[in-house]
N, C-alpha and C positions, 0 to 999 in steps of 0.2 A: 315673533310676529304677533301683533294684537289682532285676535280673531273675533273680537267682541262685536255684537250687533250694533252698538253705538258707533264704532269706527267703520264697520263694514258698510253701513247705510247712512252714516253721517246724521244720526238722529239723537235727540236727548231721550234717555231711558229713565223713567221715574224710579226712584229708590223705594219701591213698594214690593211686597212679597211676590215671588214667583211660585205659582201653583201648578203642579204637574200630577194629575191623577192617572191611575192605571199605568204607572211608569215602569213596572218591572225593575230592572237594574239599570235603566237608561238614564243615568245621572251625569255622566261625563259631559255630553254635549251641552245641556243647558247651563251647567256650571261654567264651562269654557266660554260660552257666548255672553254670559251676564256677570261674571265675577268682578268685573271692573265697575259695575254700575248698581248692582242689586245686592242688598245685605241679607235678606231673609228668603229661605227656600223651604218649600213644602213638597216633599216627594212622597206620594201616597200610592199604595197598592193593596188591594184587599187580600191577595193571595200570598204575599211575602213581605218581609221587611226589606225595603230597597237597600242595596249595597251602594257605597260611595267609592269614587276613585281612590286608589292608594296614594299616600303622600311620599312613599318610599321610591328611591331610584333603584328599581330592581329589575328592569328590563331594558332592552335596547330601544332606541327611538327611531321613528321613521322620519322621512325628510320634512314632513309638515310639523314636526315637533310633538306629535302624539305618540303614545306608546305603540311599539310595533307588536301588538298582541292581536291574534286572529280571532279571539273570542267574539261572539256576536254582540255582547254588551260588556266591554272590557272594564274590569274593576281595578286594573293595575295601571298606574299612570304617574309620571313625575309631575304631580300637580303643584303649582307654585303657591303653596300655602303651608302653614304649620298648625298643628292642633293646639288649641288653648284649653279646651275642656270637652268632656264627653260624658253624658249621663249613661247610667247602666240601662239595660233593656227593661222598660217598665211595662207592666201588664195593663189590661183594659180597665182595671179598677182605678188607675190613676189618670186615665184619659179624661180631661175636662172638656168633653165634647157632647153634643146632643146625641140622644139615643138613635140608633139606626132606624128605628120605627117611627121617628118623629114625623107627625103628620104635616109639618110645615114644608117638608121637601120630599118625603117618600113618594108623593104623587108623581114625581118626575122619574122614579126608578123603574126601569123596565123589569119584566118578569125574570129574564135571565140574570140581570144584575142583582135582583132580590135574592136569587138562589145562592149567589156568591156571598152575599152579606151574611148569610146564616152559617157559613162554614169557616173553618180555620180560626186560629188564635188572633187576638188583637194586641198590638204592642207598638211602642214607639221609642225612638232615641233622639235626643237633641245634642248636636255637636257645635262647637264654636271653632272656626278656623280663622287664621289671620292671613290675608292675601299678602304675599311677600313684597311685591313692588309698590303697592299703595298703602299697606298697613290696614286696609279695610277689614273689619271684623265681619265674617260671614256666619250667620246662624242657620244651621241646616237641620231641618226636622224630617225624620224618616218615620213614616206611619204605615203600619199594617192595620188598615181600618177602611171603613167605607168612605169613598172620596166625597160623596155628597155631604156627609156629616162634617168632614173637615172643611170643605168650602163654605158651608153654612156658618161655621164658627168664626171665619175670618171676616174682619171688618172691611177689608179692602184687599185688592191684589193689583200688582203692576204688570204682571205677565201671566197669561194663560197659555200653557204649553201642552200640546197633545200630539202624539204620533204613535203609530204601531198598534193601536187598539183595534178591536174588530168585534163583529157580532158572533163569530164562531172561532174555532181553532184555538181555544184557550183564552180568547178575548173576554172583556168584561161584559159585553152586551149592553153597556150603558150608553145610550145615545146622548153623548155629552153636548152636542151642538144641535139637538132638536130645538125648535124655535122657542118653546117656553123656557128651556134651560139656558139657551143662548141669551135670552132677555135677562135672566137672573145673573149670569156671568157678567154681562155688561153693567148691571147695577153695582157690581163689586169692583169693576175695573176703573182705575183712576184715570183722570184726564191725561191723554198722551200714553196710556198703557198699550201693551202689545198683545196680539194673539198670534201664536205660532202653531200651525196645524197642517197635517199632511193630507187632509181631504177626507180620508176614512170613509165610513159607511154613510154619512149624511149626504154624500154626493148623489145618492140614489133618490133623494127626496127633492125634486125640482122646485117645489113650492117653498122650500126652506130658505130664508135669507142667507143662511150659512153657506149655501152653494155659491154665492157671489164671492166667497173667500177663495174660490178656486180659480178665479179669473184675475188678471192683472189690472182690471179697470177699477178705479176708485168708485165708491158709492156711498150713499147715506142711508142710515137706518136708525130708528129710535132717537132722532135728534143727535146723531153722532156721525162724524165723517170718518170713513174707513179709507186709509191711504195705503196702497200696496207698496211695500218696501223692496221685496225681492224674494228669491228662492235660496234657501240654504240647502245645498246639495248633500246627499247622503255620504257619510264617511264609509270608505270601503270595508271597514271592519264590522259594520253594523248591519243587521238585517232590517232595520227600520228605515223608512224611506225619506226622501227630501221633504222639506216643509216650507210652506208659504209664510212670510212674515208680514204682518199688518200693524199699523199704528192707528189707534182709535182716539179721536179727539171729540170732546163734547162741544156741540154748536151753541 
């Protein structure tokens, strides 16, 4: 069964990069939702190098076609692709990214997120997969690095994906949809791009335009039309919650 966003909501999804900061190992759902339409993926987490689903048939399947694994963020899955290439784990010295302290964007970093940025190693892997049914080449970038730095380095994105982050309990503390950062994300988002978000902590700030992303009512902001597509419910194997899907068109 085609579980993609484009088929589920009958929309055209631009083939521009998917960016998912603070993702942990939550890579299965976004790949499943967009593998038919999006070629480039950026999975970023400051605390770990994100894992990807396995391409091996090594577990039983559930009725919905997903792997019958009970792990909160399952990394074993009969994913319909094959590996073409995979780089070795590269250290921070080979990361062609702005410095974490770059003044052009560090002003948006919260104090808690800044403390995360000073800890842990920095690394990345790039893999190329071929989607079996369409032969689409997927370029998947796994970064253990500061998410703001990675976003700043991208010329454009087609999907902004965020769920499961928090201000505490091991979360990044980075207020990704605070108004000033929302404006920057929109400057990167191509016409017809998508925002998928679970609501998170910005819902506490009633003056933030991002709070409108929690309601099914269409709205306009920064000369853009926000069209509510629907809710993608939580998979029972994940501790991360359901997400609202929006398509953003430039007026």
